[in-house]
Steps between C-alpha positions, in 0.01 A plus 500: 500500500362178362578441138237367266572187301550583137323303230820391333762294688839643576814365332604346832164325526530367147851371569384337824209325333734382221742356757215327682366354176845372398561354846164317486581358156847387610356346815245301302771386259726395789220304667425318173870415456525372857193280456631366169835415662324330793305281258821403319669412832207280605503321164874435532458374858232257382721376217798448732284324762371257236855429382617440859209268576560301179871466588419390856254239367759369254763483775259315728419237236870456421583461867218248545619293203859474628581217740539590863862572593663226702640618831876475518669352802719732698860398541670519829797727523827312541664563840785742479 
């Protein structure tokens, strides 16, 4: 009742191994794309952080160079 394995693979076996090979190749390609995109995102985040820090430093020096605002006196409301 037990069937012997034949020396040559069946068409179903060939198709299965082809699908597995293609899936492995696509998976590797997808992982490489995801890693490449992650590197690009990190580079962009670094660039934006540097721009923000430079702007904050420029704003701080501008604010320090301006004279302090004089407090205004509050007016009393006229009686109605």
